[in-house]
Each structure stands twice: as structure tokens, then as C-alpha cells.
C-alpha positions as CSV (number, residue, x, y, z in Angstrom):
1,M,-10.2,-60.1,-36.5
2,R,-9.8,-56.8,-34.7
3,R,-12.2,-55.9,-32.2
4,R,-13.5,-52.4,-32.2
5,R,-13.2,-50.1,-29.3
6,S,-16.2,-48.7,-27.9
7,H,-16.4,-45.2,-27.0
8,C,-16.7,-45.9,-23.4
9,D,-13.0,-47.3,-23.5
10,G,-12.1,-43.9,-25.0
11,F,-13.9,-42.1,-22.3
12,A,-12.2,-44.1,-19.6
13,V,-8.8,-43.3,-20.7
14,A,-9.4,-40.0,-21.1
15,A,-10.9,-39.6,-17.7
16,A,-8.2,-41.2,-16.1
17,A,-5.7,-38.9,-17.8
18,F,-7.7,-36.0,-16.6
19,G,-7.7,-37.5,-13.1
20,L,-4.0,-37.8,-13.3
21,A,-3.6,-34.2,-14.4
22,A,-5.7,-32.7,-12.0
23,G,-3.6,-34.7,-9.3
24,A,-0.4,-33.3,-10.7
25,V,-1.7,-29.6,-10.4
26,A,-3.1,-30.2,-6.8
27,N,0.3,-31.7,-5.8
28,T,2.3,-28.8,-7.6
29,G,-0.1,-26.3,-5.8
30,L,0.6,-27.8,-2.3
31,A,4.2,-27.9,-2.7
32,L,4.2,-24.3,-3.9
33,A,2.1,-23.3,-1.1
34,D,4.2,-25.1,1.7
35,H,7.2,-23.1,2.7
36,P,9.6,-25.8,4.4
37,Q,11.8,-24.5,7.0
38,P,15.4,-24.4,6.4
39,A,17.5,-27.1,8.1
40,P,19.0,-25.9,11.5
41,H,22.7,-25.3,11.6
42,T,24.3,-28.1,13.3
43,V,27.9,-26.5,12.9
44,R,28.8,-23.7,15.4
45,L,31.7,-21.6,14.3
46,V,33.8,-20.3,16.7
47,P,36.2,-17.6,16.0
48,P,39.9,-18.5,16.8
49,S,41.1,-16.9,19.7
50,A,43.7,-14.2,19.2
51,A,47.1,-15.5,19.0
52,V,49.2,-14.8,21.8
53,Y,53.1,-14.0,21.0
54,S,56.0,-14.0,23.7
55,K,58.5,-11.0,23.9
56,G,60.9,-12.3,22.1
57,E,58.8,-13.4,19.3
58,I,57.2,-9.8,19.3
59,E,60.6,-8.3,19.2
60,A,62.1,-10.7,16.4
61,A,59.0,-10.3,14.5
62,G,59.0,-6.2,14.8
63,G,62.8,-6.3,13.8
64,A,62.0,-8.5,10.7
65,T,59.2,-6.1,9.6
66,C,61.4,-3.2,10.1
67,T,64.4,-4.6,8.1
68,A,61.8,-5.6,5.3
69,W,60.5,-2.0,5.3
70,D,63.8,-0.5,5.3
71,Q,64.8,-2.6,2.2
72,A,61.5,-1.9,0.3
73,A,61.4,1.9,1.0
74,R,65.4,2.3,0.0
75,A,64.5,0.2,-3.4
76,L,61.5,2.6,-3.9
77,A,63.2,5.8,-3.0
78,S,66.4,4.7,-5.3
79,A,63.8,4.3,-8.3
80,G,62.2,7.5,-7.5
81,K,65.4,9.5,-7.8
82,L,66.5,7.7,-10.8
83,R,63.0,8.6,-12.6
84,A,63.5,12.0,-11.1
85,T,67.2,12.7,-12.4
86,T,66.1,11.1,-16.0
87,A,62.8,13.2,-16.4
88,E,62.7,16.2,-18.7
89,P,60.2,19.0,-17.6
90,D,57.3,17.3,-19.9
91,G,58.3,13.8,-19.0
92,S,57.5,12.2,-22.5
93,S,61.2,11.6,-23.7
94,P,61.7,7.6,-24.1
95,E,64.3,7.6,-21.2
96,A,61.7,9.2,-18.9
97,R,59.0,6.9,-19.7
98,R,61.4,3.9,-19.1
99,A,62.4,5.5,-16.0
100,R,58.8,5.9,-14.9
101,T,58.0,2.1,-15.8
102,D,60.8,1.0,-13.8
103,E,59.7,2.9,-10.8
104,K,56.3,1.4,-11.3
105,R,57.7,-2.1,-11.5
106,V,59.9,-1.6,-8.2
107,G,57.2,-0.3,-6.4
108,M,55.1,-3.2,-7.1
109,T,58.0,-5.5,-6.3
110,S,58.7,-3.8,-3.1
111,I,55.1,-3.9,-1.7
112,A,54.8,-7.4,-2.5
113,F,58.1,-8.5,-0.9
114,L,57.3,-6.3,2.1
115,R,53.8,-8.1,2.2
116,S,55.5,-11.2,2.4
117,K,57.8,-10.2,5.0
118,V,55.5,-8.3,7.3
119,E,55.0,-10.5,10.6
120,P,51.6,-10.5,12.3
121,A,53.5,-10.6,15.5
122,A,55.0,-7.5,15.0
123,P,54.2,-4.8,17.4
124,P,50.9,-2.7,16.4
125,A,52.9,0.6,16.6
126,V,55.2,-1.0,13.7
127,L,52.6,-3.0,12.1
128,A,50.0,-0.3,11.7
129,P,52.3,2.4,10.1
130,V,53.9,-0.3,7.8
131,K,50.5,-1.4,6.4
132,S,49.1,2.3,6.0
133,W,52.6,2.9,4.0
134,M,52.0,-0.3,1.9
135,A,48.1,1.0,1.2
136,T,49.5,4.5,0.4
137,Q,52.2,3.4,-2.1
138,I,49.5,1.5,-4.1
139,D,47.4,4.5,-3.9
140,R,50.3,6.6,-5.3
141,L,51.1,4.0,-8.2
142,H,47.5,3.6,-9.1
143,S,47.6,7.6,-9.5
144,V,50.6,7.6,-11.6
145,N,49.0,4.8,-13.8
146,M,46.0,7.0,-13.9
147,R,48.0,9.9,-14.9
148,D,46.3,11.9,-11.8
149,W,49.4,13.8,-10.8
150,E,47.9,15.6,-7.9
151,A,46.5,12.4,-6.2
152,A,49.9,10.9,-6.7
153,N,51.6,13.8,-5.0
154,D,49.2,13.8,-2.1
155,A,49.7,9.9,-1.7
156,A,53.3,10.5,-1.7
157,D,53.2,13.2,0.9
158,R,51.1,10.7,2.9
159,A,53.7,8.1,2.5
160,N,56.6,10.4,3.6
161,A,54.4,11.6,6.8
162,L,54.4,7.6,7.6
163,V,58.2,7.0,6.8
164,A,58.6,9.6,10.0
165,T,56.6,7.4,12.2
166,I,58.0,4.1,10.9
167,V,61.7,5.3,11.0
168,S,60.9,6.7,14.7
169,E,59.1,3.3,15.9
170,C,61.9,1.1,14.1
171,G,64.9,2.9,15.3
172,L,66.1,3.4,12.1
173,R,68.5,6.0,10.3
């Protein structure tokens, strides 16, 4: 025989469930109201000191950077001259388009080569204009890709101005 539950048992279970729910709401409210402080930093990062290079290292790095720049600049100039001799006035011939594409490839390859060869120990008088020349060449190639010929010409003029500085600092030509 089954025992019949009274209403008191049901009310007791409902009251217990209501009490648990009220407790959960209260705990959630307290947790949301309390803003814990973040953990204090226990690791202190100290920037590395500037590298110190010997005079021999500086001279060797300057020479390596200048040699790499000379190779990259000559390759880029050669590709540009080839494109200029191939180009027609409107520049729409297949040969002119191929020459322009080759010039872009040589440009990006030359910049990648130069980036891999630039030595951080190079003297600032060499390093700064070489890095500016690379950035200017990237600007020029971007302008060529966007067919913004005026911006490409401006970037080429800026790069040519840097060439004189680099040649002077490196003692080239």
C-alpha cells in the first residue's frame, strides 16, 4: 500500500527550494557587487640595455650594410632601366607589363635581401638612410601597384635623394 503524502510535505519541499533559490540570488548579487582587486604584478620587466659594439664590429657591420645596399640598389636600378627601355608611351604592351611585373618582383626581392643583410651594429649615419630608402622603395612599389603614378614618382625622387646620402656615407662609386 502506498502512503499518501500530505500537503505539508509539498509545502516543505517548496519552501526549501525557494530558500535555496533566494540564497543563490543573494550570493550572485554579492558576487556582482564585490569588485576584486587584480593580482599584483610579480614579474618586473626590465628593458635590455643598449647593445655595445666594438669599433671593429661597427666598421664590419657598416661595410656589410653598404655592400648589401649597393647590390640591392643596382639590381633595382637595372630592372627599372629594362622596364623603361621596354615601355611604350602608353605602357600597355605585353612586354611593358611583363617588364613592370619583373621590376616589382626585383624590387620586393631586393628589399627582402637588404632587410636580411642590414646589421644593427652599422653606424647610424649609414643605418638610418638605408632603412629610409627601403621604406621609400616600399612606398614606391605600393604606389605603382595602385597605379598612382604621381605618388610613385614622388617616392622615386625621395629614394634618389637618399641614394646620394648613402653613397656618400658608404664611400661608394
